[in-house]
N, C-alpha and C positions, 0 to 999 in steps of 0.2 A: 766475344770470348766469354763474357759473363753468362750469356744465355746457353752457350755450349756447355759450360761447366755445370749449369743448373739442369740441363736436359740429360747430360751424360756424366755420371760420377767418375768415369775413367779418362776424362779429358786431360787431367794433369799428367797422366802417365805417358802421353805422347810428346811431352816437352823434353828436350835433350839437356837443357841447362837447369841447374838446381834452383837458381832464383825464380825462374819462370814456373818451375814445378811448385815451389812454395806458394807463389801468388795464385796459381790456378787451384791449388788445394784449398786455400782460404776462400776463394770464390765459390768453390763447390760446396764447402760446409755452410757458408752464408746463404747460398741459394737453397740448399735443403732446409735450413732453418726458416727462411722466409716463406718457402712453399708450405711447410708444415703449419706455420702461424696463419697463413692465408686460408688453408684448407680448414683448420680448426675454427677460425672465425666464421667462415661461411656456414659450416655445419652447425655451430652453436646458434647462429642467427636464425637459420631455417628451423631448427628444433624449437627455439623460443617462439617463433611465429606460429608454428603448428600447434604448440601447447596453448597459446593465446586463442587460436581459433577453436581448439577443442573445448576450452573452458568457457569461452564467450568473452567478448570485450565490449565495453561501453563506448568505445571510440567509433564503432560502426553504427550509423543511424539505421533505424528500422523503417523500411519503406513499405508500409502496410496500411490498409484502411479496414475499419470495423474488426480489428483484432482484439484479443484478450491479453491483458498484462497480469501476470501472477507475480507478486512481490513477496520475497522471502521464500524462494523455492528451494531452500536448503533442507526442508523437512520432507523426506520421502513418504512419511506416514500420512501427511495431509495432501501432498501433491498427487500421489498415485490415485486415490479415489476421486479427487477433483478432476483430473484429466480423463479418467474413465467415464465419469458422469458427463463431461463435455463432449466426449466422443459419442456417447449414446445419444445425447441431445442432437448433435449434428446428423446422426444416422436417422433419427425419427423425423427431423425436418426435411431431409432429402427424400424420405419415403413419401411424406405428405406432398412434396412438390412434384414428384415423378408422375403422379396421377394426372397432372394437368399439362404435361410436356410431351413432345415427340421423342423419337428414338435418339436423334443426334443430340438434342438438348439434354436427354437423360444421361448420355455418355459424358457430356461436358460437366453436368452436375455431379456425376459420380466421381469424376477426377478432381473436382474442386475440394480443397481442404481448408479447414479453419486454422488461421494463424494464431499461435499462442506464444507469447514472449515470456520466458522464465527469467526473472531478475533476482539475482542473489546479492545479498548485502556484501559478502566477502567470502572468498573461497575457503577461508580458515574457519568459517562458521560450521562446517560439517560437510554435507553432500555438495559436490560441485554441480552446477546446473548442467554442464555438458555431460557428465557421467550419468546424471539422473535422466536426461533426455534420451541418451543412448539406451538405457535399460528399459525405458517405457515406450520407445517408438513403435515397437511391434505390437504393443497392446492397444495403441491408439492410432490406427491407420488413417482415420479421417482428420487428424490434426497435423499441422506442420509446426514443429517445435523449434523455436529460436532461443538462443541463450545469450544472456548479458550479465556482466558483473559490475557492480558499482555501489556507492553509498546511497541507500534508499531514502535518506533524508535530504538529498540534494535535488533541487528542482531541475537542474540541467540533465540529470539522469533521465527523468521522465520526459523531458523535451526530446531527447535523443531516441527513446524507445517509442515515441509517437503516442503518448497518452492522450494528447488533444484530439487524436483521430481514433482512439480506441473506443469500443462500445462498452467495455467493462474492465474494471481494475479490481483484483482480488489481493488483499493484504493478509498474509498468513503470519501467525506467530511462530517464533523459533521454538524448536523442541529440544529438550535436554534439561540440564540443571541450570535453568535461567531464572532470575528474579522476576516475578510477574509484574512488578512495578516498572522494571527496566524494559520489559517486553512491551508493556502498554505505552511507555514513553516513546519507544521507537515507532510504534504504530501511529501515535499522534503526530510524530515528526514526519512520517510518510504522508499522512493526510494533509499536513500543512504544505509539504512539497508539491503534492498534486494540485493544490489550490494555486500555488505560485506558478506552476506550469500551465495554468488555465485549462485544466482538463475538464471535459464535459461528459465524462463517462459515468456509468453507474458503478459505485464503489461498494464492495462487500469486504468488511474488515473484521478480523478476530481480535478480541480483547479478553482480559482475564477478570476484570473487576466491573461491577455494575456502575460504580461512580465514573469509571473511564468511558463506559458506553454513553452515559448521559452527557459527559463532557464532549465526546466526539459528535454527538447529534447537535449540540449547541454550536460547536465550531463550524459545522457544515452548513449552517443556515446562512442565507444571503451570499452564497458562493456560486462559482460557475459549475460546480458539480451537479449532475442531474439528480442523483439520489445517493444516499449513504445508508446502507444496511449494516448494523452492528451485530455480530454473532458472539455471544458470550461463550467462553470456553471454560466456565466454572461448573458445568453440568456433570463432570465426571464423577465427583463424589455422590451426587444424587442418583445417577444411574447405577453405580456400584452398590450403593446402599439398598436399592430395590432388588438388584439381581442377587445379592447375598441372601435375601429372604425367600425368593421364589425360584425354584429350579426350572431352568429352561427359558427364563424371561429374556436373557440376553439374546437368544436366538430370535425371539419376536422382534427385538430392536434391530437386529441385523437384517431381518427380512423386510421390515418397513422402511429401512434406510438404504436398501440396496439399489443398484442401478437398474436392475430388471426385476421382474416378478411383481408381487402385490405391494403396492404403495398407496399412499394417501393422495388422491387426485382432487384438485379443487376446480370445479367446473361452474361456469356461468350459464344458467338456463333461463333467460328472461321469459321464454314461452311458458314456463311452469309457474309464473307468478299468480298468486291467488289460491293455489292448492295448500292444504295443510301439510305439516311435516309428516304426519302419519300416512297420508296419501302418497306423498313422494317416496317415503321410505319403502312402502310396500310395492311401489311401481317398478323398482329396480330388482329384477329377479336374479341377476348374476353379479350384483355388487352390494356392498354394505354401506348404507348411508349412516355416517357417524357424526354429523353435525353441520352447522351453518357458519359461514364466514361473512359477517355483517359489519360494515363500516370499520374494517381493520380489526375487529374483535372476533375471537374464535369462541364458538359456543358448541360444546360437545353435548350430544343427546338432549336437544331442547324438548319442550313440551310437545305432546302429540298434536295439540290443536293450534300450535304456533303457525301462522301463515307465512308463506315464502313471499317476501316483499321484492319489488323491483330493485335490482342492484345486489341482492343477496347471491352468494355463491355457495354451492353445495359441496360438501366434502364426502367423497366416495372412496371406499376401500376396494380397489380393483387393480387389474393389470395396468401397468404404466402406459400412458398415452391412449387409454381406452375411454369409451363413453364420451366422445366428443359431442354427440347429439343425444338428447333425451329419448326415451321410448315413445313411439308414436301414440300408444294408448294413453300415456300421461298427457301428451300435448292435446289430444282430443278431449280428455277430461278437463283440462285447464280451460279450453275454449268454451265448453258447455257450462262450466261452473264459475261464477264470479263471486269471489269472497266479498262480504260487506266491508271488511276492513280495507281491502284493496280499492274498492270503489270509492270509499271515503278518502283514501289517499289520493286518488286521481282527481276528485272533485274539489276538495278543500285544501289539499296539500298540507296537512298538519306536519309538525316536526316528527321525524322518525323516532320511535322509542329507543332509548339508550341501551336497553338490554332486553333479552328474551328470557322466558322461563327456562331455567336450567338447573340441573342438580349434578353434583360431582360424584364420580364413582367412589371416591374416598369417603364420601359422606355415608355410604351404605356399606362400607367395609367393616368387617368384624376385627377389632384390634385384639391380637393374640399376645399372650405372655410368652416370651421367648428368651433363651439364653444363647449368646453369641460369643464365640472365641475369635478375637482379632489377633492374628499371628503376624507381628511386625508393627512398625509405627512410622508414619510420616505425617506432615501437617494436615493432609487431606482427611485423616481420620477424624479430626475435630468436626469437619463439615458432615461426615457420615453420622457422627453421634447426634448432631442436631436433627438430621433427617430421620434417624431411628426413633428419636424422642417423639416425633409426630406420627410415625407409622406403627409403633409397637404398643402393646397394652401396658397398663400400669403394673410395676413390679418386675419388668424385664431387666435382665442382668447382662452387662457387657464386660467381658474380661479381655484386657489388652495385655498381651505377652510380648515383651521386647526388652532388649538390653539398654535402650535409650533411658537416661535418668528419669525417674518418675516425676521429679520436680519440673523438669523441662516439659514433659507431656502435660502436666496439670496446668502449667502456665499458659500453654497454647490453647487448651480447652477453655480456660477461664476467660481469655481474651475473646474467643469466638462467642461465648455465651453473653458477654457484655455487649458485643457488637449486635447480636441478635436482639437483646433486650432493648437497646436504643432504637432499633428499627421497628420493633413490634410493640414497644411499651409494655412489656410483660416482665415479671420478676426474672432476674438473672439466675436461673437454675433449671435443671432438668426436671420435667414433670412426670415422665413415665418410665424412664430408665435409670439405672444405677450403674455407674462405671467403677470397675475395680481394676487397678493397675497391678500387674505381676512382673516382677523383675526376673526375667528368664530369657533364654535363647530359644526362639521358635524353631530352630533346627535341632535342638537337643530333645531327645525322647524323655530324658529324666525330668527336665524342666517342664515340658508340656504335661507329663503325667502328674507332676506335683500340682500344676495349675488345675487340671481336671479334678483331682481328688479334693483340693481345697474348695472348689466351686460347689461340690455336692450335687451335681446334676443328676446323679442316679436316683436320688430321692425326690427330685422336683418333677412336677407334672407340667412340663413346658417343652416346647419344641427347641431343638438344638441346631445351631448353624455354626459353621467355621469359615472364616474369611482370611486368606493369606494375601498380604499386600507387600509391595517393595519396602524394605526396612532401611531407614536412614542410618542405622547403627553400622551397617556393613560397608559403608563407603558412599561416594557420590552417586547420585541417581543417573548420571549420564553414562554409567557403565551398564548399558541395557542388558547385555548378554549375561553377565555375572549376576545381576539383580534378578533376572527372570529365572535363572537356574536355581537360585536360593528360594525364590517364591514357589516354584514348582515342587521343590523338595519339601518345603514347609507344608504345602497342601497335601502331598502324599503321606507325610508323617502324621498329620492331623487325622486324615481319614482312617489310616490303619490303627491309630491309637483309640479313636472313638469306637471303632468296630471291636477292638480287643476288650474294651471295658463294657461292651454291650449297650451302647447308646446310639440309636439311629440318628443320623445328622445329615444335613445338606452341606456339602463342602464346595467352596468356590475359591478362585484365585484370580488376582488381577495381574496381568502380564503386559509388557510393553511391545512385544513383537506379535503382530497379528498372525503371521505364518506359524509361529511356534504355538500360539493358542489353538489354531485349527489342527495342527499335527497332534498335539497332546490330547485334544478332544476325541480324535479318531482312535488313539491308542488307549486312552483311559476315559471312557465316556461318562463315568459316574461322577466326575468332578467338572464343574463349570469353569472353563478357562475363558476369561473375559479380557479383551483388549479395548479399554476405554478410549485410548487415543485413536484407534481406528474408527470407533463409533463417532467420535468428535469430528474426524475427517469426513466421514460420510454425511454427517449433519451439515457441515460447511458446504460440501459439494451439492447437497440438495438446495440449500439456500442460494447458492450461486446460480443454479439453473432456474429456481423459482423463489424469489425473495419472500413471498408470502409464507413459505414453509417455516420461516424463522418464528413467526407468531404461533404456528400450529405446534411445533415441537417445544417451544417455550412454555406453552400452556400444559403440555403433557408432562414436562420434566420439572416444573417448579414445585415447591413444597405444597402450596395450596392450589386447588383446582382438580382437574381430572387427571387420572393416572391409569396405567395399564396394569391389570392384575391377572394372574393365572389361578383359577379357582376350580374346585371340585365340580364335575358335571352334575352330580346328584343334587346340587343346590337348585338346578333349573328343571327338575323333573316334576314340579308341581302341576304344570299344565297338561300332563299326559295322563291318560286313563291307566288304571292298574293293568299291568302286563303289556302295555303299548310301548314300543321302542321309541326312544327320543330321536328326533332329527334336528339338524342344525336350524331349520326354520322354526320349529317349536321352541328350541332353546333361545333363539333370538327374540321371540315374542315374550317368553317368560322373563328374559333379561330386561326388556322394556318396562315390564310391570315393576321391576325392582329398580327402575331409573338407571339402568346400565345398558351398554351396547355390546353385543357379542360380535367379535371380529374374526374369530377362528377357533380351532380346537387344537389341542396338543396331545400327542399320543406317545406312549413309551415304546421306543423301538431301539433295539441293539444297545440297551443299557443307558439310554438318555431320552429326554423328552424332545420330540421333534414337532415344531408348529406347522399347522396347515392353515394358512390365512385365506379367508373368504371361500370356504368350501361350498359345493352345491347345496341348495336348500334341502334336498332330500337325502343328504349324507347322514348315515346312522352315527349317533353319538353314544358310545358305550359308557357304562357306569364307571369304568376305570379311566376314561379319558378326562382331560381337563379343558376348561373353556377359558 
C-alpha cells in the first residue's frame, strides 16, 4: 500500500471509506517527501563529487614515474610559460629520439606524453588547478596535466603526489598582494616537506629575498634531494629600470627568454679545447659567441686570447636546440693546433685559474644625465632608484608623482639605502641622482602639468623619460584589471602632456597582464608596455628546463656585471672605410674592440623598435638602426 501510494498519487481516491482515504493521503505525501529528499541527496552528492574531480583532490594518489610536480599552481602568469616551455622541451626530445627509431616506435613515442602534476595550496588562493589545466590543455598537447589540492607544507601531500618518484619539483611563489616574507616562509615550508617525504627530485624554487635563497641552499645540504636551484624573483625592478631608459629593450628580453626563436644556448664542445676564444668566436658563422661557462661561473665577452679549457662550455646566441655539434673546420683546427696552456694542463695538471680576463659592458657605457618622471608609487620604486643611481650620470633628476604621503615614500627609500650601504659598505646616500617627490595624482593632467613646469625640463639639456607604475594609493595591488587600466591611462596622459610642452621623451608603463601589454603595444606602439611578471615567469621556465640559465640571467640582470644595452649603430662605424656600408659582421668586430658583444640589431618599424637577434653576418646595418 505504501509503495502504491508513492508510485501513484491517486491511490487514495480509490478508497471508499474516509479513514482509509486519510491514511493513504498521508502515505502519499510522505512518499513524495521521501522521494524528493532521496533524489536531492543523490544529486547533491554527485555534484559534489564531480566538483571535487574537476578541482582535483589530494585523496587520490598519483601513479606516475619520472613526472614533474608544480607546487603553487594558482598563478597562471607563471604556470602558463612554464608549461609551454616543458611542452617545447618534450617536443625537441621526441624529435631527437625519432631519428634513431623505426616507424612503430615513432608512433608510440609521439603518443607518449609527459605527466605534470599541478598542486595548489588551496582553491581559495586564486586560480583553481582544474580550471587552469582546462584552459592550457590545448596549448600543451605533449603534456598530461593532473590536478591536486592540499596544504603544500604537509609531507603527506608530497607522498601522495609521488614526489619520491618525480624527476623534478617546481615551487612557485603566489602572485598578488602577498607579503614577500610570508611567501618565502611558505616556500621554505614546502622544501622541508619535500625532505620529510624523502623526495630525490631536482627542485627549482622561487623566492623573493637573497637571504632566503642562502637559507634554502643551506637547508638543502645533506638531504635526499638531488639538487636545489633557487630562482630570485626580485629582478623585476632591475629589468623595469633598464627598460625605462632604453626604448625597445623589453622586446630583447622577451626574445631571449622565449620558448622558440633565438635564445642563449650553452654547449659543451670538448673537441675545441685548446683554441682561443677569438678562433672559436669567428668559427661560428651563423651564431654569436657571447661568453664562456667555466666552473659554474659565467664570463661574458672574455679576452680574445683566452684558451678554451677542458670542461668549459660555450654560450652561443642562436636558434633553440641548434649547434649540438661544432663546425668541422673548428674541430680540424683544434686537432692541428695544441695550445701550450692546454698541454701544460694535461701534463702537470695545475689548478684551474679561478677567473678569466673579462670586461663588463657597463664599464664601457657612457653614463648620461637624464630626467625621469615616475607616475605612481609602490615599494619597488625604491629598488629602481638604487638601480638608476648606478646607471645614470651625475646630476640626473627623478620626479616621483603620487598621492601616497611623501613621508611614507621617503621612509621606504631611506631603509633601502641603509640596507644597500650595509651590504656595499658605502655611504648611505644617492651618488648620481636626486629624487624629488611631488604630491599629485598621476591621472590628473593639472597635477602632471604642474610637476613638468616645476621640473624645468625645457631648459635642461638632458634626456627625458616617463615611467608609469601600479600606484599603491588607488587600492590593493591584487586588483590587476583596475590597476592596469589606471597605469595605461597615466602613460597615455604623460605622453600627450610631454608632446604638448614640446619635450621629446621615451614613455614606458609596467602592467600586470601580459595579453593587455601586447594588445596595447599593437594599438599604441610609441609606448613600451612591459609585463615584468611575465618576464619573471619566462625566466623561471628557462631555469626549470636548464638550471644553468639561472647563473646566466643572474649575471645579466644584477647591478654589477654585464648588461644588455641598445646603442646607436654609428658608434660602431669606425671599422668601415668612408662610404662603405656597415654589416653586422663588421659591427661585431668593432664591438669586440670596445670590449662588447653585438648580439643583434633593432630597427624602427610601424612606430616601435623591433629587435632582430643574431642576423646574418652580411646583413646591412643602416645608420638609423640600433645595435
